[in-house]
NUKETI-138069 format. One record per atom (N, C-alpha, C): z, x, y negated; residue in one letter. Coordinates in steps of 0.05 Angstrom, whole numbers, plus 5000, padded with zeros to 4 digits. Atoms other than C-alpha are relative to their C-alpha. Last residue first. Layout:
N
ZXYa ...
This chain:
443
498050045018x 521879467173x 499149834978x 497550044987x 517679547237x 502549964981x 498449815007x 511079397202x 502949965014x 500349784980x 506278977241x 502050224994x 498850074974x 508178327206x 500150245020x 497149935003x 506478657138x 501649945027x 499849754992x 499078597161x 503150134998x 502349814999x 499377867156x 500850275010x 500249825027x 506177567141x 497750205000x 499050125024x 506376977191x 499750154974x 497249955004x 501377257240x 501249924976x 498350204985x 494876917254x 503050075001x 500450265014x 490877307203x 501749785011x 497950025022x 493977927235x 499849754984x 497450054988x 489777807299x 502149944977x 500150284993x 482977737264x 502749935011x 500050165025x 484278387227x 500249705008x 497250005012x 486378727291x 500249824976x 498350164980x 479478517322x 502949994990x 500650295003x 475778727258x 501649845020x 498950125025x 479479397256x 499549704999x 497150034996x 478379587330x 501249874975x 499350214983x 470879417322x 503249965002x 500750255010x 470379857260x 500749765018x 497950085020x 474280427291x 499449734986x 497650074987x 469780407353x 502149934979x 500350274985x 463480377313x 502549925012x 500050215023x 465480937264x 500149715014x 497250015012x 467181387323x 500349774981x 498550134979x 460481217358x 502949974989x 500550294997x 456781367294x 501749845020x 498850105023x 459982047285x 499749705000x 497249994993x 457782187357x 501649904976x 499350214983x 450781957342x 503149985004x 500350255014x 450282407281x 500849765018x 497650035019x 453182987320x 499949744985x 497750044984x 447982897375x 502549944983x 500250274992x 442182837326x 502549925015x 499450175023x 444383477292x 500049695007x 497149975005x 444583837361x 500849814976x 498550184982x 437683557377x 503050014996x 498949854977x 435083887315x 501549815016x 497449885004x 431583367272x 500850175025x 497650124988x 424283227288x 502450174991x 499249884976x 418883457240x 502549865009x 502349974982x 415083187180x 500650175025x 500249694995x 420483287130x 498050075020x 500349875024x 419482567104x 499750305004x 502850055011x 417882267172x 499950164973x 501949844986x 424082617200x 497149954992x 499649735010x 428382317145x 498050185015x 501149975026x 425381627158x 500350284991x 503250004999x 426381687233x 498950044974x 500849764988x 433881867221x 497050035000x 499349795019x 435081287177x 498950285007x 502150025020x 431780827227x 500150214977x 502449884988x 436681077277x 497649994984x 499449704996x 442580937233x 497750125010x 500449885028x 439680247213x 500450315000x 503049955002x 439380057286x 499550144974x 501550235006x 447080137289x 497150064997x 499450194980x 449880727327x 498449734994x 500549924972x 450081137265x 500949805019x 497449904988x 450680737199x 499150085028x 500349734988x 444380677156x 502850115011x 498649795015x 445179927144x 500050255014x 501949845015x 439479517177x 501550214984x 501349814981x 444079257233x 498050184984x 498149804994x 448478907180x 498750235016x 499749845025x 442378507154x 501950255006x 502449845008x 440378287222x 500350174977x 500149774979x 447578107245x 497350164992x 498149795006x 448377707178x 499750245019x 501049885027x 441977317188x 502150234995x 502449864992x 443977157262x 499250154975x 499149764986x 451076937240x 497650185006x 498449865021x 448176417189x 500950285012x 501949915021x 442876177237x 501450184982x 501549794987x 447876107294x 498050144980x 498249794999x 452275697247x 498550235014x 499749895026x 446375257230x 501850234999x 502349855005x 444975167304x 500150124971x 500149744985x 451974967316x 497550174994x 497849835011x 452074467260x 499950255013x 501249875027x 445374177283x 502050184987x 502249814993x 447974077355x 499050134973x 502550084992x 454573737337x 497950235001x 501250165020x 461073787300x 497249925008x 498850275002x 464874007362x 498649824979x 501050134977x 460074597371x 501249725001x 502950095004x 461074807299x 499149835024x 499850215019x 468674837309x 497149874996x 499050234987x 467775217373x 500149764979x 502150094981x 463275717338x 500949755015x 502050165017x 468175767280x 497849895018x 498650255011x 473775957330x 497949844984x 499650184980x 469276457368x 501249754992x 502650104995x 466876787304x 500249795025x 500750205020x 474076857282x 497449875007x 498250254998x 476077177348x 499249804981x 500650184976x 469977637350x 501749775001x 500649874975x 471177907279x 499349815022x 499550154974x 470877557212x 499250155023x 501549924977x 471977917146x 500649845026x 502350184998x 475277517092x 497850075021x 499250254986x 481777857106x 497849805001x 501049964970x 478378497084x 500849765017x 497949974981x 479278217012x 498950045028x 499950214981x 473678266960x 502150095020x 500050245015x 473578686894x 500349745019x 497450125001x 475879306931x 500149734985x 498849935027x 469479696915x 502849874996x 499749705003x 467579716989x 501350084974x 498049924981x 468878966998x 500650304998x 497450065010x 465278786935x 502150115018x 499549815023x 459179146959x 502649964988x 499349724991x 459678807025x 500650204978x 497349994989x 460278146990x 500850285009x 498150005023x 454078276947x 502850025011x 500049725010x 450278457009x 501850024977x 498849834978x 452177817044x 500250284988x 497150055001x 450677416980x 501350175019x 499149865023x 443877736975x 503149954996x 500149734995x 442377527047x 501150174975x 497749934984x 444876827033x 499950295005x 497550045015x 439976736976x 502550105015x 500149775020x 434177027016x 502549984984x 499149734987x 436176567074x 499950244980x 497250034992x 436075937030x 500950275013x 498550005024x 429376136996x 503050005007x 500149725011x 425976317062x 501850024974x 498649834983x 428475657092x 500150284990x 497150045008x 425875277031x 501750165018x 499649905025x 418875557045x 502949994990x 500049704995x 419275407118x 500550134974x 497649934986x 421274697103x 500350295006x 497849995022x 415774627050x 502750085014x 500149765017x 410874827105x 502150004979x 500049754987x 413274317157x 499950264982x 502249974981x 415273727115x 499850295011x 502449895007x 422173717086x 497949985020x 502050024979x 428573327089x 497550094990x 502249845008x 434973397046x 498150025024x 501449904975x 439672837056x 497550154988x 502950074999x 444272756997x 498950125025x 502049844985x 451872766996x 497449904996x 502550134999x 457372496950x 497950205012x 501849945024x 463472886964x 497549875004x 501349745000x 467772557018x 498450054973x 502049945022x 472471977023x 498950285006x 500349734995x 476171647082x 497850094980x 502649894997x 478470977057x 500050285007x 500849994974x 484670547063x 497250085003x 502250214995x 485970306993x 498850005027x 502049924982x 492770636982x 498049785003x 502250194992x 497670556923x 498250145020x 502749945008x 503970976915x 498149785010x 500050035028x 511570856917x 497150034990x 497749855013x 512470706990x 499849964971x 498949874977x 505570437012x 502150204988x 497749815006x 503269936959x 500950115029x 497550094985x 496369676976x 502250184994x 498849794981x 490969856924x 502549875010x 497149985005x 487669206895x 501350205019x 498449894976x 480269256893x 502750054990x 497250015006x 475768836846x 501450105025x 498350094979x 468469046854x 502849994990x 497250005006x 462769196804x 501549845022x 498750265000x 455669356820x 502950054998x 497250025009x 450669916809x 501249725002x 499350215019x 444269936850x 503150014994x 501549965026x 441170546885x 500849824978x 502950014996x 443270316955x 498450034974x 500650074974x 450470206930x 496949965004x 502950004995x 453170516868x 499549965029x 501249834976x 460270326850x 496950005000x 502850005006x 464270086788x 498750185022x 501549794989x 471269916815x 496949974991x 502850075002x 475569466770x 498550255011x 501649795013x 482869556794x 497149935001x 502850014996x 487869016813x 498350194984x 501450065024x 494769276814x 497049975005x 499950285006x 498969256875x 498949904974x 499350174978x 499970006873x 500149724993x 500550285004x 495970336814x 500849835024x 498550075026x 498071076807x 499949684997x 497249974995x 495871236879x 501849894977x 499250204979x 488870956867x 503250025004x 499950265012x 488371336800x 500849795021x 498050035019x 490572006830x 500049714990x 497650044985x 486071916893x 502349974979x 500250274985x 479771826851x 502849955012x 498650185016x 481572406805x 500349735013x 497349955001x 479772926857x 501749794984x 498750014974x 472872646871x 503150045000x 501049794980x 470672476804x 501750025023x 498049924979x 471971806766x 498650225017x 501749854981x 468971576700x 501950165021x 499849715003x 474371126668x 497950145022x 501649905022x 472370406659x 500250294996x 498950105026x 477870126702x 498750114977x 498050194995x 475170566759x 501449914972x 497850035019x 468670926754x 502049805009x 500949905025x 462571166793x 502249994980x 498350115021x 465071086865x 499150144973x 499249795019x 459271176912x 501649894979x 499750075029x 458670666970x 500850274985x 502349915016x 456270987036x 500249944971x 500849714994x 461170617081x 497650044985x 501349944973x 463069967048x 499350295004x 501249734998x 467669696993x 498850045030x 502949994997x 468468956989x 498850275002x 501249975024x 475468876962x 497050025001x 499750255014x 478268647027x 498649974975x 501650204987x 475169247062x 500449734985x 503049945007x 478069707007x 498249805015x 500650105027x 484969377014x 497250044993x 498949855023x 484869537089x 499549874974x 497650155011x 483969047147x 501050144975x 499850274997x 479269537182x 502649874988x 498350094978x 479370227152x 500149705001x 498250225009x 473370407111x 501749895023x 499150194980x 469571057127x 502149804986x 501049914973x 465471587091x 500949785021x 498450124977x 466071257022x 498850105026x 501550164983x 462771746971x 501849905024x 498850074975x 466672056913x 498149795015x 499550294995x 462672386858x 501149955028x 500550084971x 463673116846x 500549695001x 500150315005x 463173306771x 499049885026x 502250115013x 465174016790x 500149694996x 501950124979x 471774326807x 497849854983x 501850185013x 476574796772x 497949885020x 498850265008x 482875066807x 498249824983x 499950045029x 481075806807x 501349734992x 499550265007x 482276046879x 500249984969x 499450035028x 479776656914x 500149714992x 502250115016x 479976626989x 500949974971x 499949895028x 485177077022x 497749924983x 502449845004x 482876867093x 499950144972x 499549764987x 489776607111x 497650204997x 500750014972x 488976087058x 500450275012x 499450244982x 489276176982x 499050035030x 500850004973x 489376756934x 501149795016x 497949964981x 489776676859x 498850035028x 500350154978x 484576816805x 502550025017x 498549854980x 486177096737x 500149815025x 498950164979x 481076806689x 501150165022x 498949854979x 478877136623x 501549825019x 497350074992x 474476676580x 500850175023x 499349844978x 468176856539x 503149955009x 497249915000x 465476296498x 500650175025x 499549804979x 458376106479x 502850104997x 499149735009x 458075476434x 500550195025x 502349855012x 453974846448x 500850304991x 500950145024x 460374426457x 497850164985x 498350245008x 463074936505x 499149884975x 501150145026x 458375436541x 501749764995x 500250294999x 461975906587x 498549914976x 501750075023x 461676656603x 499649695002x 501950245000x 467276786650x 498649954975x 501050065027x 470677466659x 498149795003x 502950035003x 474677526723x 499649934970x 500350105027x 481677806734x 497149984996x 501749835016x 482677866809x 499649884972x 498349835017x 487777586856x 498450204982x 497250095003x 482477336905x 501750194983x 498449835016x 475277526892x 502749874996x 499949734991x 470577276946x 501750194983x 498849994973x 472076536933x 500250285011x 497250045002x 470776616857x 501350045029x 498949815020x 463676876859x 503150005000x 499949744987x 462076476923x 501250224982x 498349994978x 464375826892x 500050255016x 497249975012x 460975976826x 501950025024x 499749725012x 454076126860x 502950034990x 500049834977x 454675466902x 500650314992x 497249994989x 456475096841x 500350185021x 499350254985x 449475256812x 503150055008x 501850225005x 446075746763x 501049745013x 499150194980x 451776266760x 498449744994x 500750275006x 449076896725x 500849795024x 502250094982x 452677536740x 499649704997x 502749905008x 456177876681x 498049895019x 500249724998x 463277816714x 497250114994x 497249894992x 462177076724x 499750305003x 500149754986x 456176746686x 502950065007x 502749875002x 453976106653x 499950245019x 499649714991x 459875656673x 497350125001x 502249924982x 458774986632x 500450315006x 500849715003x 465174706603x 497850065021x 502449975015x 465173956609x 499050294992x 502350164989x 472373916630x 497750014981x 499950285005x 476374476599x 497749875013x 502850114996x 478375196612x 500349704998x 500850215021x 484975366579x 497249935003x 502049885017x 485975996623x 498749834978x 498949795016x 492375696648x 498250154982x 498550135019x 488675066670x 501450204981x 501850135019x 483575476706x 501349874976x 501149765017x 488975896740x 498149904980x 501849824986x 491975236764x 499250224983x 498649724996x 498074906731x 498350195019x 497849925017x 494474206734x 501250265011x 497350074988x 487974196774x 502250104982x 498549764999x 481674186730x 502849935011x 497250054998x 476373656737x 501450275003x 499450294999x 469173586719x 503049945001x 497550064991x 466874296703x 500549704997x 498450125022x 459574376694x 502549915011x 497050014998x 456774856746x 501249914975x 499049825019x 449274636745x 503049984999x 499850075029x 448074256808x 500850214983x 502449905012x 445874516877x 500049924970x 500549724995x 452774456906x 497850134987x 499149835024x 454173796872x 499550305004x 501950015021x 450073386923x 500750214978x 498850105026x 454173566982x 497950044977x 498549785015x 449473677041x 501149884975x 498250075020x 446873207096x 501450234987x 497149934999x 441273487137x 501549914975x 498550105022x 433973317152x 503150035003x 498750244988x 430073427216x 501549864977x 501850214991x 425173847178x 501349765011x 501150125024x 430474247141x 497949785007x 498050175012x 434174367205x 498849864976x 499850244981x 427774647236x 501949794989x 502650165005x 426775107175x 500149745018x 499550165025x 433875317181x 497649844993x 497950194995x 432875517254x 500449824975x 501150234986x 426275857239x 502149795006x 502050165016x 429076287183x 498849765015x 498550155022x 435376477221x 497849854984x 498550234988x 431076677282x 501449834979x 501850204993x 426677097238x 501249775013x 500750135025x 432577477212x 498049785003x 497750165007x 435177607282x 499449854974x 500050234985x 428077837303x 502649814995x 502250195012x 427678307245x 500249755015x 499250165027x 434378627264x 497949794990x 497550134991x 431778787336x 501249844976x 500450284991x 424778927310x 502349865011x 499850185022x 426879527270x 499849725009x 497350025009x 428179987330x 500549774980x 498250074978x 421579867365x 502849954991x 500550284995x 417679897300x 501749905020x 498950145025x 420680567280x 499949705005x 497050014997x 419180847349x 501549834979x 499450174976x 411980647342x 502949985005x 500650275007x 411680947272x 500649815024x 497650095015x 415181587295x 499449704993x 500149935030x 409481647347x 502649914986x 501550195017x 411181567423x 500150104969x 502749955000x 412982117471x 498449844982x 500749745018x 420082117453x 497150044998x 499350095028x 421181397482x 499050234980x 497549885010x 417881637548x 500249914970x 498550225010x 412181197572x 502850084992x 501650185021x 407181757577x 501549784988x 501450234988x 412482177613x 498549864978x 499250285003x 414582807574x 498349805015x 502250175005x 413683517597x 501049694998x 500550204979x 420083917595x 497849824989x 501949894982x 419984537548x 499249795022x 502049835009x 426484357514x 498050095022x 500049764982x 430483797548x 497550184990x 501949785010x 432383247499x 500250255017x 500049764983x 435882597521x 497950194990x 497649835002x 438182077474x 500150235017x 498350055025x 432781587493x 502550165002x 499849785017x 428481887549x 501750004975x 500349724984x 426581257582x 500150224979x 502849934995x 429080667537x 499850285015x 500549714998x 435880357537x 497250065010x 502449934983x 436579647509x 499850304999x 502049765007x 443279447481x 497850005020x 501849954977x 448578897476x 498150244994x 502749945007x 454078627432x 498350055024x 500049975030x 461778607436x 497150064988x 501950195014x 462278287505x 500050034969x 499150055029x 465278917537x 498249834986x 497250105000x 464578917616x 501049934970x 498049785002x 457078947623x 502649894991x 497750085016x 451978417645x 502150215000x 497250014993x 445578717669x 501849874982x 498950225016x 438078717671x 502749965009x 497650134990x 436079367701x 501149814980x 497850105018x 428979537682x 502349895016x 498649775010x 423779977720x 502549914985x 501749785009x 421079397761x 501650244992x 502850094995x 426178837767x 498150234986x 502049815010x 433579037774x 497149915007x 502249974980x 438678507776x 497950184990x 502550025012x 445478437744x 498050015022x 502150084983x 452878537754x 497349964987x 498750194983x 458978827722x 498149905021x 501750234991x 455979447692x 501649825020x 500650024972x 461379877658x 498349775007x 498149894978x 460979967585x 499149955027x 499849714998x 457679517533x 501650075023x 497649865000x 455578777529x 499650305005x 498050185016x 449378407551x 502650155003x 497450084995x 444678957576x 501349824979x 499750235019x 437279097583x 502849875005x 497750185000x 436779797615x 499849774979x 498549964976x 430880247635x 502349795004x 497350085006x 425580017587x 501850025025x 498450124978x 419380427593x 502649924993x 497549854994x 415580497528x 501449875023x 499949874974x 408480257525x 502250195005x 501149725008x 407380047452x 500350175025x 502550015012x 407679287472x 498850294993x 502250054980x 413179407522x 497349994988x 500149744982x 417679737470x 497649965020x 501549815016x 416079157420x 499650275017x 502750095002x 418278647473x 498450214986x 501350004973x 424779007489x 497049934999x 500449724993x 426979157418x 498350025025x 501849875021x 425878457395x 499450285007x 502750064990x 428778207462x 498150104980x 500749804982x 435278597443x 497149955011x 500249735010x 436078187381x 498950215019x 502249995017x 434177517412x 499750284986x 502650004984x 438577617473x 497750044979x 500649744986x 444477867431x 497349985013x 500249795020x 444277267382x 499450255013x 502750045012x 443176747438x 499550234980x 502349964980x 448577017483x 497449964985x 500349704992x 453777097428x 497450055016x 500749875023x 452876377403x 499350305005x 502650135007x 453076067473x 498950154975x 502049904981x 458576547497x 497249884992x 500649715006x 462576407436x 497950105016x 501450015025x 462075637444x 499450294992x 502850124996x 464075687518x 498350044975x 501549784986x 469976137501x 497349925005x 500249785017x 472475657446x 498250225015x 502250075021x 471375047491x 499450244983x 502749994987x 475375397546x 497549934983x 500549724993x 480975547499x 497350005014x 500949865025x 480874847469x 499250285006x 502650105008x 481074527538x 498750124975x 501949894981x 486774967559x 497349914992x 
């Protein structure tokens, strides 16, 4: 029950902020250009409760799948009828364009400001993600092993798209499960092209290759009375080598488990200085354990005000292109629909972020806000982008579209919207079924 209430609370926090910011963008711009706002609603459908102030009904509606702002005269056309000065249709196309586009713009601005704020506070992030994608470890029997990839291979491009960092590689592979990829790599100074057949992992159908970067192990926690504590390991120590062998994240566990009751020479980095420690893994069953919780070596990224904003622009620009690239892959069948997240997934991830703390929750809100802003700019009826598309067409032909054509356009959009919402909700549900979509088949 606690988890359920926490999930609902987290979803309402995230949902409430995103919808308010989006609709406030429409609302504020409408007020600035003199358009009467009749309804400001959280959710769709029947009004549950609210308050009317002036001309505007501020309400909560029954379906918590978004929100909307309704303007005077919006969607209504009566030939020959004089328009009120504050009627939506009485304004210029440019004014209407600004009112519509400011919803998505506010979501994008919110993402930029949140990330800038996090950058100023400072945030822990894995060091390897911004590094060049040089392979440090390959899991046995993985797709990478079968493709004969090797440690120290530098991944230059995947399917012709440059991969400057491990973040680029993780996205390129993660969004393409069960696909044959073409990797351009550099090996011993020579350019080599390698075909790689990815696998599918987790309920989200994430692409898996089985190669990993040169990720150093950092000690997150040392168990009291453990072999690690007796050997002198401390929280924050970075493991550089064991018994003279350079050790990366996944190899660390293998070496420890292979040396029960055997003294091992640990080369570590502590506060920027290298030092050696003798640690003897304790035998547990047939393997060795040292009693630490490990993580990838992290760095704290912290910026002053203006550099934080600049970095936020760069991070959000990169994420925006990743979103667009994913949608393109989804349409072309290169990405799995299971990677889509509907309201149930958003609620679950919101709760996870809430438990991780304020900064994690704010970062999650920034990610979703940016995606919401981008998606709303697509020329799909009912979305803001659909209305912007109509206004652009009218601007090109220098006249309003036929009211009947507008009505058909919106009806098509409504059907698309309902089908899309139904699909993402059902998609969220089938991820939790033992056999995915096959679980819905009667045979």
